[in-house]
N, C-alpha and C positions, 0 to 999 in steps of 0.2 A: 164515376167516382175515382177510378184509378188514374184517369187523365187529370183530374183536379188535384189529387194528391201529388202527382209528379210535378205539376206546374208550381205547386206550393213548396215542395221539398227542395227543388233546385235553388231558388233564391235563399232558402233557409240554410242550405249547405254552404253556399258562398258566404253568407253572413257569419256562419260558425267558423269557417276557415279564417276569415278576416279577424274575428274576435280572438281566436287562438294566437294568431300572429301578433296582435297588439299586446296580448297578455305576456307572451314570451319575448316581446320586443326584438323580433327578428330583424336584422339589418337588411336594407335593400341591397340589391346587387351593386357592387362597388368596383370601380376601375381606378387603377393607380399607375402612374409612370414615375420613374425615379432613377437616381444614380447611386452607385455603391463603390466605395473604396475598400480594399482588402489588404491585410497583412497576412502572409502565408508562410508556413514552414513546409517546404517542399522536399521531396526525396524520391528515390526509386528503390523498390524492393527487388534486389537481384538474387537469383538462385542459379549457381552457387554465389555465396557472399563475396562482395568486392571490398569489404571494409568501408562501405559507403556511409556518408553522413548527410543529414538534412542541411539545407541552405535556406536562408530567409528570402522571401520575395516581397518586394515593396511596390513594384510597378504593376498593380492589378486594379482594373476599373471595369465597371459594368453599367450598361444602360438597360433597364428592366421594365417589364410590364407585368402587373399583377391584377388578377380578376378574382374577387371574392363572391361567392354565391352560396345559397342554401341548397339543401337536398330535399326534394319533395315538399318544400315549404315548411319543413319541421326542424331540420338540423342545420344551424347556421355556422358550420365549422369548416367549410370547404373553400379551397382556392387553388388557382394554378398560376405559375410564374414562369416567364420566359424572357429572352432578351439576347443581348450580345455581350460577351466578356472578353477583354484582352488580359492575359496574365503571363507571368513568367514562372516557369518551373525548372527544376534541375536537381543536381546532386553533386556530392563532393567525394572523391576518393584520394588516397595518398598520391596519385599521379596527376590529377587534374580536378578542376571544377567546371562543370558544363551547365550552361543556362539556355533554356529553350524559350522562344517566343511563340505563344499559342493563342489562337482565336477559338472561343467556345460558344456554343448555344445551349444553355440549360433548359430543361423541361421538368419543372418541379411541382409536385403536389404540396401546397402549403396549407396545412391545417392550422386553424387559429381559434383560440378561446378568448373572447373579449370580456373585459371587466374594467369598470371605471373608464379611464381614458387610455387603457393599455390593452395589449394583446400578447398572449403567450403563443409563440410560433413553433411549429414542428414541420420540418422539411423532409421530403423523401422523393427521390426522382433519379433522373439520368442526365447525361450531357453528351454532346457530340462536338468534336473540335478538329482543328487542323494545326499541326506543328509547322510553323512557317520557316523557322531558322534556328540555329544554335551557335553558341560561341564557347570555345574552350579557353580557360584561364589556367596557365601553368607558370612554373618558376621562370622558364625561358621567355614566355610571352605573357607577362602580367597584365598587359592591356587587352589581351584576348585575341584569338584568331578564329575566323569563321569556320564552322564545320561544313565540309563538302557533303551535301546530301545526295545519296544515290539509292539504288534499289535495296541496299542493306539497312537504310533508315526508314522508319515507318512514319508517314505524314499523318495518317488518320489517327484520331484520338477519340475514345468513347469510354464511358464507364458509368459508375453509380455515385450518387451524392446524397448525403443525409446530414441532419443536424437540427438545431433549434435556436431560439432567440427570444427577444423581448422587444416589443414595439410601444412607442408612446405616440398616441394619435391626438393631434390638436388641429382639427379641420381648418383649412384644407391641407395641412402638412402632417407628415408622419415620419418619425425617426425610428429606425430599426437597428438593433444590435444583435448580431448573429455569430454563431460558431458552427462551422460545417466541416465535414470530412469528405474528401473526394478520392475515389480509387479508380484508376484507369484499368480497363480490361484489354487495352490494346498494347501489344509489345512495343517497346521504345525502339528496338532495332532487331535485326536478324540474329537469332540465337547462335548461329554459326559464324558470326562476323569475325571473331577472334580465334576460333578453333573449330575444326570439323570433328574433333573427338569429344570435347567437353562443351556442351551447349550452355549458354548463359541466357536466362530469361529475366527480363526487366520490366516491371510494371510501375509507372509513376503513381504517386499519391501526394496529397497535401492536406494540411490542417489549416483552415482559413478563419480568421477573425475579421469581421467586417462591420462597417458603419454605413447606413444607407439613408438617403433623404428622398421621400416620395411626396407627390402631389396628388390629391384626390381629384378625379375628373368628374 
């Protein structure tokens, strides 16, 4: 009797899970690739203060991969996003304006709530990157002079990123509008670069407004 009940219960359980999924209209696992362009307000938080200001960044582009999936077959809100990003970051002081060229790899948990042909997006994650080069713009050299990178300049870049946005999904295409804030936990240079008595700590940050176009695979 127990064996018969087990054999009957297993297919019934599978049918019940299928019925629940249909009723809740859970989306299937979804893969997307796309490109993103970003306008950013970039800066560096210095301590002590250098009277720094933010500078706009226009040359920012990303190639991204996004994977949406449910959790335990019941909660269709989860996703992960990664890719490669080229961006420019920098800051401005009374003495100069410095612009960095940076390559980054984000790893973002992208939560989404779907309704109609739209998605509400919530991003939370981290990134790792590499500062390739920098240019200083001054009154003497308005066209810019390359910064000589040495042991006093930190190439590695890593930190946290979060934000949100709105997506419009028209299969097989999807358009996403997002606003994200990124804060680097890697010092931009040696704190004792300019003085062995007063250390200066600088952490880059940027506020990013982006538009992305994805294709559903």
